[in-house]
N, C-alpha and C positions, 0 to 999 in steps of 0.2 A: 260810145259805150253806154249801156243803160245803168240806171242807179243800182239795180240788182247785181249786175256784173261788177260794178265798182265796189260794192259792199263785199261780195264774195272774194274779190281779189285782195281787198284790205284785210280780211279776217282769216284767210287760210294760209297755211304754211306753203312755201314754194312747191314742195312735193305733192301736197294735197291739191293745190291749184293745177299742177300739171295733169293729175289724174282727172280732175273735173273737166279741164279743157279737152282732153282726149275723149272722155265719155261724151261730152256735148257734141263733139265732131261726129262721133259714131251715131248719135241719136238725131242729129240735125235733119237728115232726109225724112225720117219717120215723123218727127215733130212738125216739120214744114207741111207735110201732107195732111197731118191731123188738123193743123190750124187753118188749112184752106177750106175745110169742111165746116158746116154749121155744127156747133156743139150739140150733143144729145143730152147733155146735163149741164147744170150750172158750173161755169168756169172750167169746162172740159173734164170735170171730175171722172166721169165714166171712161173717157178715153185714156186719161192718165192712169186710172186704176188698171185698165187692160195692159197698158205698156209696162207698168211697174210689176204687175202680177206675173207676167210672162218672164220678164228679165230677172226677177228676184226669187223665182221659185226655189225653195229650199235654201235660201241665203239668209244670213243674219240681218237684223234690223239695221246695222251700220251700213251694209251694202245698199239697202233700199234707200237710206238717207243720202248716201253719196250719189246715187243715181238721181235722186230728187234735186240735189244741189246742182248737178249737171243740167237737169231739165230747166231749172230756174235760170241758170246761166244762159240757156238757149232761148229764154223768153216765155216759158210756160206761165200760165195763170197761177200765182202763188196760192190763192184760196182753194182752187180746185185740186191743186197738187197736195196741199197740206191735208185736205180731207182724205185723199187717197192714201197718203203715207200713214196717217193716224190709223186707218182701218187695217192696213197691212202690218203695222208694227205693234199692234195691241193684242 
Protein backbone atom coordinates (compact mmCIF):
# COMPACT_ATOMS: atom_id res chain seq x y z
CA UNK A 1 0.00 0.00 0.00
CA UNK A 2 1.34 3.43 -0.93
CA UNK A 3 1.74 6.34 1.45
CA UNK A 4 -1.09 8.16 -0.35
CA UNK A 5 -3.40 5.18 0.04
CA UNK A 6 -2.54 4.90 3.74
CA UNK A 7 -3.27 8.58 4.26
CA UNK A 8 -6.58 8.39 2.42
CA UNK A 9 -7.66 5.32 4.36
CA UNK A 10 -6.72 6.98 7.64
CA UNK A 11 -8.55 10.25 6.95
CA UNK A 12 -11.80 9.20 5.30
CA UNK A 13 -14.95 7.83 6.85
CA UNK A 14 -15.72 4.20 5.98
CA UNK A 15 -18.50 5.34 3.62
CA UNK A 16 -16.29 7.82 1.79
CA UNK A 17 -13.49 5.26 1.56
CA UNK A 18 -15.89 2.76 -0.01
CA UNK A 19 -16.82 5.35 -2.67
CA UNK A 20 -13.16 6.18 -3.33
CA UNK A 21 -12.26 2.52 -3.74
CA UNK A 22 -15.20 1.93 -6.11
CA UNK A 23 -14.28 4.96 -8.20
CA UNK A 24 -10.61 4.03 -8.28
CA UNK A 25 -11.53 0.57 -9.55
CA UNK A 26 -13.60 2.09 -12.33
CA UNK A 27 -10.82 4.55 -13.24
CA UNK A 28 -7.96 2.03 -13.01
CA UNK A 29 -7.96 0.83 -16.66
CA UNK A 30 -8.06 4.40 -17.96
CA UNK A 31 -5.33 5.56 -15.58
CA UNK A 32 -3.13 2.54 -16.30
CA UNK A 33 -3.35 3.29 -20.03
CA UNK A 34 -2.62 6.97 -19.37
CA UNK A 35 0.46 6.21 -17.28
CA UNK A 36 1.88 3.84 -19.90
CA UNK A 37 2.22 6.77 -22.30
CA UNK A 38 4.73 9.58 -22.08
CA UNK A 39 3.09 12.60 -20.39
CA UNK A 40 2.26 15.52 -22.66
CA UNK A 41 2.59 17.94 -19.75
CA UNK A 42 4.29 18.16 -16.36
CA UNK A 43 2.96 15.52 -14.00
CA UNK A 44 0.32 14.33 -16.50
CA UNK A 45 -1.59 17.56 -15.85
CA UNK A 46 -3.18 17.67 -19.33
CA UNK A 47 -4.21 14.02 -19.20
CA UNK A 48 -5.77 14.41 -15.77
CA UNK A 49 -7.52 17.58 -16.90
CA UNK A 50 -9.10 15.68 -19.79
CA UNK A 51 -10.22 12.81 -17.56
CA UNK A 52 -11.67 15.06 -14.87
CA UNK A 53 -13.20 17.45 -17.36
CA UNK A 54 -15.19 14.71 -19.09
CA UNK A 55 -16.20 12.93 -15.90
CA UNK A 56 -17.13 16.05 -14.00
CA UNK A 57 -19.06 17.93 -16.67
CA UNK A 58 -21.83 19.93 -14.94
CA UNK A 59 -20.96 18.37 -11.58
CA UNK A 60 -20.24 20.21 -8.31
CA UNK A 61 -16.70 20.81 -7.08
CA UNK A 62 -17.15 18.15 -4.40
CA UNK A 63 -17.65 15.52 -7.11
CA UNK A 64 -14.47 16.59 -8.88
CA UNK A 65 -12.55 16.43 -5.61
CA UNK A 66 -13.89 12.95 -4.86
CA UNK A 67 -12.74 11.79 -8.28
CA UNK A 68 -9.34 13.35 -7.62
CA UNK A 69 -9.02 11.47 -4.32
CA UNK A 70 -9.85 8.24 -6.16
CA UNK A 71 -7.23 9.07 -8.78
CA UNK A 72 -4.60 9.72 -6.10
CA UNK A 73 -5.58 6.43 -4.48
CA UNK A 74 -4.90 4.80 -7.84
CA UNK A 75 -1.41 6.33 -8.04
CA UNK A 76 -1.82 9.53 -10.04
CA UNK A 77 0.78 12.29 -9.80
CA UNK A 78 -0.48 14.58 -6.99
CA UNK A 79 1.08 17.76 -8.44
CA UNK A 80 -0.45 17.30 -11.88
CA UNK A 81 -3.77 16.29 -10.41
CA UNK A 82 -3.84 19.23 -8.00
CA UNK A 83 -3.24 21.67 -10.84
CA UNK A 84 -6.10 20.15 -12.85
CA UNK A 85 -8.49 20.21 -9.87
CA UNK A 86 -7.69 23.83 -9.09
CA UNK A 87 -8.50 24.87 -12.63
CA UNK A 88 -11.76 22.92 -12.73
CA UNK A 89 -13.04 24.03 -9.32
CA UNK A 90 -12.22 27.75 -9.47
